N, C-alpha and C positions, 0 to 999 in steps of 0.2 A: 271753049271759053267757059269760064264759070262765072256764077252771079257777081256783078259788081267787080269782075277782075281779081277776086280771091283765089289764090292758088289752092287745088284740091288738097285736103289734109290739114290746111291751116285751122288751129283752133278759133272759133267765132265765137262761142258762148262758154264760159267756165263759171260754174256755180260753185261756191266755196262756203261750206258751213252753214247753209241755208236753213233757218229755223221758222216756222210757221205755227201759231196758236191761233185758235178760236176761243176768244174771250180772255180774261185777265185774271191775275191772282192764282190762289192755289186751287181754283176750280176750272183753270184753263185746260183745254183740250190741245195736246200737242200733236198737231197734224202732220206736220214735216220736221224731222230731227236730224240736224247736222248733214245735210244732203250735200254731196260733192259730185259734180257731173260735168263733161266736157263734150260740146258738140262741135265735130269738125266739118269744115266746108266740103260739100259734095258727098256727104255721107248721110245714110239714114240710122238714126239711133232709137230703137224701141224701147219705150217705157212699160212694162208689164206689171200686173197684179190684180188681186180682186178687187171688187167694188169696196170703196171706203179705204183702200190702201194709201191713198193721199197723191196719188199720180196727177189729177188735175189741179189739186190745191198747188202742188208744187210748179206745175205750168203757168198757171195764173200769177203766182207769186213771182216767178220769173220776169214775167211781161207787166208786171204792176196792175193787174186786171183783178186782182183779188177784193172781193166785196166784203163790208164788214158783216160778222163780227171777226172775220179773218184778219190777222196782224202778223206783219213780218217782225219778227223779234230778233233776228240776227243774220249774220253772214253776208255775202256779197255777189253779185251777178255781174261778171264782167263781159261786156260785150266788145270784141275786138275788132278794129277796122280793117286790119290786115293791108293796109296801104290802098284800099279801095277809093275808086275815084268818086268825087261827088259827096265826099262825106260830111260836108259841112263844118260847123264851129262847134259842135258838141263833143268832140272827143277829148279824152283826158289830158294829154299834153298842151292842147291848144286853149283848153280852159284854163288851165293852171298859168299859161302865158299871159292870159288874158285877166288874171286875177280873180277867176271866179271860184267862189268857196266849195268844198266838198269834193274837189277833184284832186287826184294825187298822181304826181309824175307821169312820165311817159312809158309805154309799154314797149319791150324789145321788138315785139311783133309788129308795131304800129301804134296809132292812137287807140286808146282804150277808154270805156266809160263804164262805170257802176251804175246799172239801171236802178239800183235801189237808193242812190243818191242823185238821181237826175230829176231835173225839174218838169214840170208839166208841159212845157214847150218844147223841151228836149225829147220828152217821150213822144208827144203829137207829131213830131217831125221823123222820128224813128219808126212808128207804127206804120204798117203797110210798106212803106218804103224799104225798110230794113228788115224788120221782123214782122211776119203775118200769122193770125191765127184762124185755124178754122174749128169752128165749135161743134159740140156734140149733136145739138139738133139743128139742122138747117132751117127748118120751118119756123123755129123760135128765133133764129138769128137775122133771117130775113125780113124786111119791114112788110107787112102785108098788105098795106095800101098804096105802095109804091112799085112802079113796073121794074123789070128786071135791068132795063136800060137806065133807069133813074139810079138805081143803087149801084150799079157799075161806074157810070159816069160821074158820080158823086164823089167817088174814091180818086177819080182822075183829076176832077176839077180842083178837089182841095190840095192835092200835092203837085199838080202840074198846071198852075194857073196860066201858063202861058198857051196851053193848048186850046185850040178853037172847039166849038160846039159840034161841028161835023167830024172833027178829027178823033174827039172823044168817043162820039157814037161809032165812029168805024173800027177805033181800037176795041170798043166794048164788044162789036160784033166779031172781031178776030178772037177775042179773048173765050167767047162761047164756043166758037168753031174749035179753038185749041182743046177744050175739054169735050168734044163730041156733040155739041149742040148746035143746031142750025141759028144763024142770025136772025131769022124771022121770029125767033121766041124773044127776042128783046122787048117786044111790046106786051109780053105776058106778065100776069101778077103770079106770086109764089103759090098760090093755091091751084093756079092752073097747070103747074108742073108736078111731075111725078117726085117721089122721095129721093130717087137716084139722079133726077135732073136738078132738084135743088141742090143736092150735095155738091154736084158738077159746078153750079153757079157759085157756090161759097169758094170752091177751088179757085175758080176763075178769078173771083174777086181777091182772094189772097196773092194771085200771080200776077195782078194788075200792073204792079210797079216793080216786078222783078226783084222782089226781095232775096236776100242771101240766106234767110232762115224762116222756114214755114213751120208752125207747131200744128200739129192735127191731135185734136182730142176725140178719139173714138168716131173718127169720121163715118165709119160705114156700119155701126152696131145695129141700126135700126132698119137696115136694109137686107132683101133676100140674098141668098148666097151668089146667084147669077150677077145681079147688079153689082154686089160687092166686088166680085172677081173683075168685073169690066172696069170699075172705078180704080182698083189697084192696079190694073195693067196701064191704064191710061196715066195714072200717077207715076209709075215707075218709069214710064216713056218720057213724060214730062221732066222728071227729075234728072234722068241721063242727059236730056237734050239742053236744060237750063242749069244744071249742076248746083241747084239750090240745096242746103242742107235741111233735113227732116227730123224733127222730133215727133215721132209718132206714137201715140198712147193708146193701148189697148189693154184688155182683161185677157184676151185671146193670144196665148203665148205661141201657138202653132201657126198663127198669121205672122207673126214677128219673125219666126225662123225663115220664112220665104222671102221677106221684103228688106229685113234691116241688115245693115252691115255690124252692128253691134247691139246688145240688149242690157239694159238695166232691170233688175227686178226689185220691186217694192212691196214692202210688207209693214203695216201698223206704223206708217210714216217714216220708215228708215230704209234706205236703198241696202238691200243684202248681198245681192251679187250683181257683177258686171263682168261680161267676157263678149268676144265676138260670136256672132250669132251661131254659127256651125259648131263652135266649140262648146257652146252653151247645151246645144242640143245634143252632141254626142256625148259630152261628160259634164253634166251640171255638179257642181260642188257644195250646194246649199240644200238641206232637205226639203225647203219649200219650193225650190225650183223643179227638183226631182218629182214632187208632188204635183204641180202644174203640167209637167211634160207626161205624167202618168194619167193625166184626167182627158186625154184625146187619144183616138185610136191611130197607130201606124198606118201609112197608105201602103208599105211594102212589107213582105216577109210573113212568117207565121203569125197566127192570133195569139195575143195575150190578153189577159185579164187587166182591165183598167181598175186601178186602186183609188184614185183620187185622193183627196185630203180630209181626213174626219174632221168633225167639229166645225166651228164658225170663227171667222175673224174676230179678234178681241174687242171688246168696248173701250174705246181709247179714254173714255172718261175715268175708268177703272182698269189701266193696263196691268196686265201679270208682272210680276217682278222677273228681274234677269232677262233672258231672252223672250220676246212677245210671242215667238212661235213654239215655243216650248210645250205648251199643253196639248199641241197637235202634232208633235213631233215624235216619231216611234224610235228616235235616236238619241232623245233627250237624256243629258247627263245631270248630276247634281250641279255643276257649275252652271249649266244652262237655267236652272231655276233661281239662281242668286244674283249672277253677273251678267251685264249687259256685253255680248261680243264684241270685240273690236274688228275692224275691217283689215282682212290678212291679205296681201299681196301673193299671188299664186303664180306659178310657172308650170307649163310654158304659156306664153301668149301675155296678153295685156289684160289681165282678169284678176278679179278679187272677190273674197266672199267674207262676211260676217258671222262666222260659225266656229264654235270652240272645237269643232271636229278637225277644223283645218288648222290648228295653231302648231301642230308638230308634237303635241305631248301625248296624243293616243292614237290608237290604230284606226285609220280612216274606214269605214264600211265599204265594200266592193263598189256599192252603188255610186259612192261619193268620190271615189278615188280617181287619180288622174289616169287618162286613157279612156278608150270607149267602153262603155257598158255593153253587156252582151246583146241586149235587144237591139241597141243603135247599131252595133256591128253587123247582126243578122239582117236588120233593114237594110243597110247598105250593100251586103253580098247579094241579096235578092235583087235589089235593084240594078246592080251591076250586070247580073246574069239576064 
């Protein structure tokens, strides 16, 4: 049974042409440029890139949590109901029938709402119940002067007013146990919990109303590797049992290869490569993705030198002309220095890359060609033996 009764693989969120700026006028910083992204039910979509690439800005713009001076300047974010029960009166087709402005027609997949055109009341109803967010720092996200019980039951009280006080507390205890914390910790304050426990509390809070979509913004970055592994294993089990969709944001591409179904790579505000996780690992098609993959060691096979990526991410106040990655790219051509690359659909599989090397007019370097690179092939062979 999937979250809210939505069939696995059904598109839940479609981001189309999303643009986000910091500031206005000629000095505006273009933090997200023409982003297109689709999150399907029951799947994990990874969003990877270096710090400052626009990952968090994209997520907060999608959920209308972006703070000033950030401004959404274009695009749409379509939230599909998919025929789910209990969807209320905020979906596109129903709103149009009721004569509410800003909504357009009904979707073939069911009722649909453009989150960028939604009212505050609509957003208040959707948050936690339909879309939940786990922020980067659990210590800063939790209220330091409220017990864990109060913070969990507040969510339940706001969205389930018919639920009694004892029932809310019992449910809060079950939520903690679901993420590996004893119910006796309900009376604790955030400072009395370890970093890993606080992060688990945030995950429990996000799952309190069984949302269809959970956005996780680097939820394990500040944790040690052992705690990180435990939380990721618990998250994978919960996602399998409850079938909610996850947008998992991190700078650690090696982590996404393990947990994600598909991965989108972001650089300087643009989505530059999208592919199924294993396809992207075995055969990256963008030089930036190749550089990220070469920045961490393989767990199997012969030793190989890690090359990384030279230089630093661009200053978006003064971005380079053409492809933003060309100053750091060893495959850069003349066209890369003058023209912004278009997104090119690639075969086989559901993948794309925004790189002039993939437009069919030049010979593709072996490292970025279709098929498994030698290093990945050797690792697979060693693992099999």
